[in-house]
TORNUTOR-396987 format. One record per residue (C-alpha): residue number from 1; residue in three letters; z, x, y. Coordinates in Angstrom, 1 decimal. Example, Ala and Ser with C-alpha at 12.3 -4.5 7.8 and 13.67 -1.06 7.14 Angstrom:
1:ALA:7.8:12.3:-4.5
2:SER:7.1:13.7:-1.1
END
This chain:
1:MET:0.0:0.0:0.0
2:ALA:-1.0:1.4:3.4
3:HIS:0.8:-1.0:5.8
4:ALA:4.1:-2.9:6.0
5:ASN:4.2:-6.4:7.3
6:ALA:8.0:-6.5:7.8
7:ILE:10.8:-4.1:8.1
8:LEU:14.4:-5.0:7.2
9:PHE:17.5:-3.1:8.3
10:ASP:21.0:-2.7:7.2
11:LEU:23.4:-3.4:10.1
12:ASP:26.5:-1.2:10.3
13:GLY:25.5:2.5:10.3
14:THR:21.8:1.8:10.5
15:LEU:21.1:-0.4:13.5
16:VAL:24.6:-0.5:15.1
17:ASP:27.3:2.0:15.6
18:THR:30.3:-0.2:14.8
19:ALA:32.6:2.6:13.7
20:PRO:34.7:2.8:16.9
21:ASP:35.6:-0.9:16.7
22:LEU:36.2:-0.8:12.9
23:ALA:38.3:2.3:13.2
24:GLY:40.2:0.8:16.1
25:ALA:41.1:-2.2:14.0
26:LEU:42.5:0.0:11.3
27:ALA:44.4:2.1:13.7
28:SER:46.0:-1.0:15.4
29:MET:47.1:-2.3:12.0
30:MET:48.6:1.1:10.9
31:LEU:50.5:1.4:14.2
32:GLU:51.9:-2.1:13.8
33:ASP:53.1:-1.1:10.4
34:GLY:54.8:2.1:11.6
35:LEU:52.1:4.4:10.2
36:GLU:50.3:7.3:11.9
37:SER:46.7:6.3:12.6
38:LEU:43.9:8.4:11.1
39:PRO:41.6:10.6:13.2
40:PHE:38.4:8.8:14.0
41:GLU:36.4:11.6:12.3
42:ARG:38.1:10.8:9.0
43:VAL:37.5:7.1:9.2
44:ARG:33.9:7.1:10.4
45:PRO:32.1:8.2:7.2
46:TRP:33.7:5.3:5.3
47:VAL:32.7:2.5:7.5
48:SER:29.6:1.5:5.4
49:TRP:31.8:1.3:2.4
50:GLY:33.4:-1.9:3.7
51:ALA:36.8:-3.3:4.7
52:LEU:38.5:-2.6:1.3
53:SER:37.6:1.1:1.4
54:LEU:38.9:1.4:4.9
55:ILE:42.2:-0.3:3.9
56:ARG:42.6:2.0:0.9
57:LEU:41.8:5.0:3.2
58:GLY:44.6:4.0:5.6
59:TYR:47.2:2.5:3.2
60:GLY:46.4:4.3:-0.1
61:THR:45.0:3.2:-3.4
62:ASP:48.3:2.2:-5.0
63:LEU:48.2:-1.4:-3.8
64:ASP:48.5:-4.6:-5.8
65:ALA:46.0:-7.4:-5.4
66:ALA:48.2:-9.5:-3.1
67:ARG:48.9:-6.6:-0.7
68:VAL:45.2:-5.8:-0.6
69:ALA:44.3:-9.4:0.2
70:THR:46.9:-9.6:3.0
71:LEU:45.8:-6.3:4.5
72:ARG:42.1:-7.4:4.3
73:HIS:42.8:-10.7:6.1
74:ARG:44.7:-8.8:8.9
75:PHE:42.0:-6.2:9.2
76:LEU:39.2:-8.7:9.6
77:ALA:41.2:-10.7:12.1
78:CYS:42.0:-7.6:14.1
79:TYR:38.3:-6.5:13.9
80:GLU:37.1:-9.9:15.0
81:ALA:39.4:-9.8:18.0
82:GLY:37.7:-6.6:19.3
83:LEU:34.3:-7.2:17.6
84:CYS:32.1:-5.5:20.2
85:ARG:34.3:-3.5:22.6
86:GLU:32.6:-0.2:21.8
87:SER:29.9:-1.0:19.3
88:ILE:26.4:-0.1:20.5
89:LEU:22.9:0.3:19.0
90:PHE:22.3:3.8:17.8
91:PRO:20.2:5.8:20.3
92:GLY:16.6:5.1:19.7
93:ILE:17.1:1.8:17.8
94:GLY:16.4:-0.3:20.9
95:GLU:13.1:1.5:21.4
96:ALA:12.2:1.1:17.7
97:LEU:12.9:-2.6:17.8
98:ALA:10.9:-3.0:21.0
99:ALA:8.0:-1.2:19.4
100:LEU:8.1:-3.5:16.4
101:ASP:8.1:-6.5:18.7
102:ALA:5.2:-5.1:20.7
103:ALA:3.2:-4.5:17.5
104:SER:4.0:-8.1:16.3
105:ILE:5.7:-6.6:13.2
106:ARG:8.5:-8.9:12.1
107:TRP:11.9:-7.3:11.5
108:GLY:15.1:-8.6:10.0
109:ILE:18.7:-7.7:9.0
110:VAL:20.2:-7.7:5.5
111:THR:23.9:-6.8:5.7
112:ASN:27.0:-7.1:3.6
113:LYS:29.0:-8.1:6.7
114:PRO:30.1:-11.7:6.6
115:GLY:28.1:-14.1:8.7
116:TRP:31.0:-15.1:10.9
117:LEU:31.1:-11.5:12.1
118:THR:27.4:-10.7:12.0
119:GLU:26.2:-13.5:14.2
120:PRO:28.6:-13.0:17.2
121:LEU:28.0:-9.2:16.9
122:LEU:24.3:-9.6:17.2
123:ALA:24.7:-12.0:20.1
124:ALA:27.0:-9.6:21.9
125:LEU:24.4:-6.8:21.5
126:GLY:21.5:-9.0:22.7
127:LEU:19.9:-9.2:19.3
128:GLY:20.7:-12.9:18.6
129:GLY:17.4:-14.7:18.0
130:ARG:15.3:-11.6:17.9
131:ALA:15.5:-10.9:14.2
132:ALA:13.1:-12.9:12.1
133:THR:15.7:-13.2:9.4
134:VAL:19.4:-12.4:9.1
135:ILE:21.0:-12.3:5.7
136:SER:24.8:-11.7:5.7
137:GLY:27.1:-10.7:2.9
138:ASP:28.2:-14.3:2.4
139:THR:24.8:-16.0:2.7
140:LEU:24.2:-15.9:-1.0
141:PRO:26.3:-15.6:-4.2
142:TYR:25.4:-11.9:-4.4
143:ALA:25.5:-9.1:-1.9
144:LYS:24.0:-5.6:-2.0
145:PRO:23.5:-3.6:-4.2
146:HIS:22.2:-6.8:-5.9
147:PRO:18.5:-7.3:-4.8
148:MET:19.0:-11.1:-4.2
149:PRO:19.6:-10.7:-0.4
150:LEU:16.5:-8.7:0.1
151:LEU:14.4:-11.0:-2.0
152:HIS:15.7:-13.9:-0.1
153:ALA:14.8:-12.2:3.2
154:ALA:11.3:-11.6:2.0
155:ARG:11.0:-15.3:1.1
156:GLU:12.2:-16.3:4.5
157:LEU:9.5:-14.1:6.0
158:SER:6.9:-15.5:3.6
159:MET:6.3:-11.9:2.5
160:LYS:5.9:-10.2:-0.8
161:PRO:8.8:-7.7:-1.4
162:ALA:6.2:-5.0:-1.8
163:ASP:5.0:-5.6:1.8
164:CYS:8.5:-5.0:3.2
165:VAL:10.4:-1.8:4.1
166:TYR:14.2:-1.6:3.9
167:VAL:16.1:0.9:5.9
168:GLY:19.8:1.7:5.2
169:ASP:22.5:4.3:5.4
170:HIS:24.2:3.8:2.0
171:ALA:23.1:4.4:-1.6
172:ARG:23.8:0.7:-2.1
173:ASP:21.0:-0.1:0.3
174:ILE:18.5:2.0:-1.5
175:GLU:19.6:0.7:-4.9
176:ALA:19.1:-2.9:-3.6
177:GLY:15.7:-2.1:-2.0
178:ARG:14.4:-0.4:-5.1
179:ALA:15.5:-3.2:-7.3
180:ALA:13.8:-5.7:-5.0
181:GLY:10.5:-3.7:-5.1
182:MET:10.5:-2.7:-1.5
183:TYR:9.7:0.6:0.1
184:THR:13.1:2.2:0.9
185:VAL:14.1:4.5:3.8
186:ALA:17.4:6.3:3.9
187:ALA:18.8:6.7:7.4
188:SER:20.9:10.0:7.5
189:TRP:22.4:9.2:11.0
190:GLY:24.7:6.6:9.4
191:TYR:28.2:6.7:7.9
192:ILE:27.8:9.2:5.1
193:PRO:30.7:11.2:3.7
194:ALA:30.3:14.9:3.6
195:ASP:30.2:15.0:-0.2
196:ASP:27.4:12.4:-0.4
197:ASP:23.7:13.4:-0.3
198:PRO:21.2:10.8:0.9
199:ALA:18.4:12.9:-0.6
200:ALA:19.9:12.0:-4.0
201:TRP:19.6:8.2:-3.4
202:ARG:16.0:8.2:-4.6
203:ALA:14.7:6.5:-1.5
204:ASN:11.0:6.7:-0.8
205:ARG:11.7:8.5:2.5
206:LEU:14.6:10.1:4.2
207:ILE:14.6:10.0:8.0
208:HIS:17.1:11.7:10.4
209:ALA:16.8:9.7:13.7
210:PRO:15.6:6.3:14.8
211:ALA:12.9:8.0:16.8
212:ASP:11.3:8.9:13.4
213:LEU:10.2:5.2:13.3
214:ILE:8.3:5.4:16.6
215:PRO:5.5:4.8:17.4
216:LEU:5.9:2.0:15.0
217:ALA:2.3:1.4:13.9
218:ASP:1.8:5.0:13.0
219:ALA:5.2:5.4:11.5
220:LEU:4.9:2.5:9.1
221:HIS:1.4:3.7:8.1
222:ASP:2.9:7.1:7.4
223:LEU:5.9:5.8:5.5
224:LEU:3.9:3.7:3.2
225:GLY:0.7:5.7:3.0
226:ALA:2.6:8.6:1.5
227:ALA:4.0:6.4:-1.3
END
């Protein structure tokens, strides 16, 4: 295939730098509980692993199910209260999305973030209504790495999965994209622990900056023409 008709993005760590607000929510909780908060640099690489991983990072892994559930509820409430205080688009993402719009290439978002957090975050960032499809972690019975969310996004766009690109910053994203039959792109600017290697995720392409997707027409031709 030489051309893509749609490009889908993960959200946290790919389109949006949400780490400051997520780390801030964890820090607030820990301080409330009389614990010393963790340095931001230690928290940032784990953001794409989700709320439970952040809770275990801050509170340890020796937690029973009830304690984990309570902490998760508090964490999400704290995060919601400061949802978009410091979160911003990664540098170059705004230009990439504008290039897609100008080229009449539809783009969408497939994230494991729950919809009640995804929608207000997109609205706060000025992205509400721009994405052709938004699939959140609670839209369907399964979330990534299951391919169902990506396949559902392709159906909403009336696209074949093979005509879609999926860009993400986690091995889970690439696993889901490959299982869905999409061309996969690993974004190395995301939240990746030092001991993880995006080159080992078996993505079709590894890119190091959002600017690698611009100009869009040529970038998409290059991404898929080399497959």
